C-alpha atoms as one frame of an Amber mdcrd trajectory, in Angstrom:
protein
  59.300  96.242 -14.896  56.077  97.335 -13.376  54.186  94.757 -15.421  56.617
  92.043 -14.436  56.257  92.894 -10.778  52.497  92.742 -11.014  52.640  89.319
 -12.674  55.008  88.085  -9.978  52.644  89.249  -7.261  49.753  87.425  -8.980
  51.587  84.147  -9.218  52.451  84.182  -5.546  48.859  84.774  -4.341  48.120
  81.932  -1.852  45.330  79.462  -2.764  42.698  78.530  -0.211  43.273  75.021
   1.094  40.823  72.133   1.231  39.358  71.638   4.695  40.189  68.316   6.372
  37.079  68.738   8.504  34.927  68.979   5.376  36.467  65.801   3.976  35.992
  63.954   7.263  32.395  65.203   7.584  31.583  64.066   4.045  33.138  60.628
   4.525  31.315  60.087   7.819  28.072  61.301   6.247  28.382  58.799   3.413
  29.159  55.967   5.839  26.204  56.887   8.034  23.855  57.134   5.047  24.854
  53.693   3.762  24.236  52.002   7.146  21.390  54.151   8.488  18.635  51.701
   7.500  20.299  48.551   8.836  18.837  47.239  12.125  21.147  47.233  15.155
  24.015  48.657  13.078  22.167  51.941  12.689  22.564  52.564  16.414  26.200
  53.293  15.585  25.190  55.064  12.374  23.382  57.703  14.431  26.563  58.708
  16.255  28.636  58.568  13.066  26.136  60.892  11.395  26.155  63.226  14.393
  29.963  63.509  14.438  30.056  63.979  10.673  27.419  66.675  10.888  29.373
  68.606  13.510  32.600  68.413  11.483  30.831  69.487   8.307  29.186  72.441
  10.073  32.544  73.641  11.426  34.053  73.329   7.946  31.098  75.179   6.413
  31.492  78.071   8.833  35.183  78.216   7.943  34.361  78.239   4.233  31.873
  81.075   4.704  34.574  83.083   6.491  36.957  82.396   3.621  39.322  80.136
   5.528  38.971  77.200   3.095  37.597  76.306  -0.321  35.476  73.338   0.739
  32.052  74.956   0.959  30.375  72.487  -1.410  31.911  69.485   0.323  30.883
  70.828   3.717  27.282  71.394   2.573  27.141  67.825   1.236  28.417  66.540
   4.586  25.752  68.525   6.456  22.973  67.205   4.216  24.127  63.596   4.511
  24.434  63.910   8.281  20.924  65.311   8.692  19.351  62.796   6.302  21.129
  59.879   7.976  19.919  60.905  11.440  16.344  61.168  10.163  16.549  57.761
   8.453  17.929  56.159  11.633  15.100  57.564  13.757  12.392  56.578  11.265
  13.681  53.040  10.677  14.209  52.366  14.369  10.636  53.453  15.051   9.435
  51.104  12.299  11.518  48.189  13.603  10.258  48.784  17.145   6.674  48.788
  15.924   7.241  45.530  14.019   8.821  43.852  17.044   5.946  45.034  19.213
   3.435  43.540  16.763   5.268  40.201  16.779   5.416  40.252  20.572   1.695
  40.970  20.843   1.000  38.182  18.365   2.999  35.739  20.480   1.240  36.898
  23.631  -2.199  36.367  22.124  -1.409  32.933  20.703  -2.820  30.064  22.703
  -3.439  26.348  22.913  -6.887  25.005  22.024  -9.223  25.043  24.994 -12.381
  23.329  23.766 -13.642  20.809  21.222 -17.115  20.192  19.827 -18.376  17.424
  17.553 -20.555  19.690  15.370 -17.903  22.314  14.535 -19.515  24.822  16.901
 -17.129  26.540  19.364 -17.591  25.235  22.875 -18.109  27.763  25.647 -15.343
  26.561  27.909 -15.466  29.696  30.030 -19.081  28.972  31.018 -18.441  25.443
  32.280 -18.882  24.803  36.001 -15.851  25.327  38.186 -15.618  21.552  38.756
 -14.632  21.088  35.096 -11.165  22.438  35.860 -10.318  19.159  37.555 -11.158
  17.131  34.436  -8.311  15.436  32.511  -6.669  17.589  29.861  -8.117  17.158
  26.380  -5.827  15.534  23.802  -5.884  17.856  20.797  -3.333  15.903  18.773
  -5.743  13.253  17.453  -9.129  14.821  16.836 -11.753  13.255  14.609 -12.920
  14.826  11.353 -15.626  17.351  12.225 -14.269  18.193  15.681 -13.532  21.911
  16.009 -10.665  23.231  18.098 -11.349  26.616  19.680  -8.435  28.724  20.908
  -8.329  31.201  23.770  -8.112  34.096  21.325 -11.502  33.106  19.880 -10.284
  31.415  16.697 -12.012  28.130  15.835 -10.513  25.706  13.315 -12.024  22.489
  11.999 -11.270  19.837   9.381 -14.585  19.282   7.605 -13.857  16.466   5.179
 -11.107  14.427   3.537 -10.946  13.063  -0.016  -8.292  10.494  -0.931  -7.141
   9.156  -4.284  -7.002  12.338  -6.369  -4.747  11.916  -9.417  -2.248  14.702
 -10.088  -0.782  15.745 -13.469   2.176  13.358 -12.975  -0.111  10.426 -12.018
   0.827  10.742  -8.335  -2.048  10.527  -5.885  -3.140  13.362  -3.656  -5.464
  13.916  -0.715  -7.794  16.902  -0.331  -8.476  18.392   3.101 -11.299  20.896
   3.513 -10.913  23.232   6.514 -12.799  26.147   8.044 -11.648  29.057  10.202
 -14.104  31.077  12.307 -13.135  34.169  14.267 -15.218  34.316  17.434 -12.825
  36.755  19.097 -12.749  40.533  19.206  -9.528  40.985  17.228  -8.520  40.273
  13.646  -7.132  36.749  13.091  -5.071  35.379  10.202  -5.438  32.260   8.069
  -2.937  30.646   5.734  -2.460  27.328   3.952   1.059  27.265   5.411  -0.535
  26.807   8.849  -1.028  23.158   7.900   1.224  20.104   7.598   0.533  16.510
   6.636   2.071  13.754   8.776   2.801  10.221   7.572   2.862   7.014   9.613
   6.523   7.579  10.483   5.823  11.000  12.003   7.406  12.988   9.153   5.539
  16.235   8.552   5.425  17.919   5.142   3.938  21.126   3.780   1.059  21.315
   1.333   1.670  20.158  -2.253   0.682  21.402  -5.692  -2.373  19.772  -7.248
  -3.090  20.588 -10.889  -6.874  20.235 -10.527  -7.185  22.177  -7.279 -10.439
  24.044  -6.616 -11.448  26.410  -3.832  -7.911  26.469  -2.452  -7.279  28.039
   0.930  -4.954  30.962   0.389  -3.993  33.515   3.042  -5.542  36.568   4.621
  -7.236  37.764   7.780 -10.639  37.428   9.391 -12.469  40.281  11.057 -14.306
  39.426  14.286 -17.258  37.236  13.353 -15.738  36.270  10.011 -15.353  32.774
   8.593 -13.523  31.226   5.636 -13.297  27.714   4.183 -10.937  26.223   1.639
  -9.116  23.151   0.405  -5.508  22.196   1.040  -3.740  19.351  -0.746  -1.072
  16.859   0.304   0.695  13.919  -1.296  -1.134  10.687  -0.538   0.238   8.737
   2.428  -0.471  11.101   5.306  -2.405   9.754   8.284  -2.797  13.016  10.191
  -3.181  16.676   9.300  -1.675  19.174  11.724  -2.627  22.811  12.257  -0.254
  25.190  14.082  -1.921  28.349  15.346   1.451  29.845  16.269   4.650  28.595
  14.601   6.689  29.707  17.631   4.777  27.534  20.100   4.318  23.763  19.978
   1.472  24.138  22.506  -0.714  25.567  19.733  -0.465  22.459  17.525  -3.688
  20.575  16.828  -4.033  17.364  14.807  -6.837  15.479  13.051  -6.588  11.786
  12.189  -7.597  11.167   8.591
């Protein structure tokens, strides 16, 4: 009888229940972690992580006091909440820095302000005050060898043009040799994608593949005082080559008749 009573008491011992707060904290922590690196959305992720962290902490305290059996789940919720908050703060700082860099790049972009026949940058700032009343220079139809200098100190010039190159598929190509010179005090970029070829109908196309290409212009940056030259290739039929110093501004477009 005594043994039976003891067994009965054991079977009726209440089990600790799972904490709803721990479950909620874990779920919110997972949701926050999954969205914490997404721009804009992670603004909401921060608050989700914060709420989940608070719920998980309350559940953890309850588990420590023996009120529930969800200690492991609560700890996981706390960790996810903390990690998500950190990720949100770090990624938002990175996104802000990237946006600031783009904004500064747009601010420093400029239209060409001077042209010289011998590819030397013209000192527009040193011209007499009366020059301000002169007609605006047309930079859309420059001659080969004329260099366009921008307000940020970058000078670009088309040096020479070679027509009639035969590609691997017997199509004809045209080679354009260009030079960038950085006369400014900040680093400037160069890229073959800065250039387009325009046909007689005004259709502009990107550079093309040429199987026998040599000294191709790739991409990179120029330190102040630096210069780089290279070849870009287009399908035959273009009558003008166009350089865009800033893809977001049509004012920075310069063209050379070929």
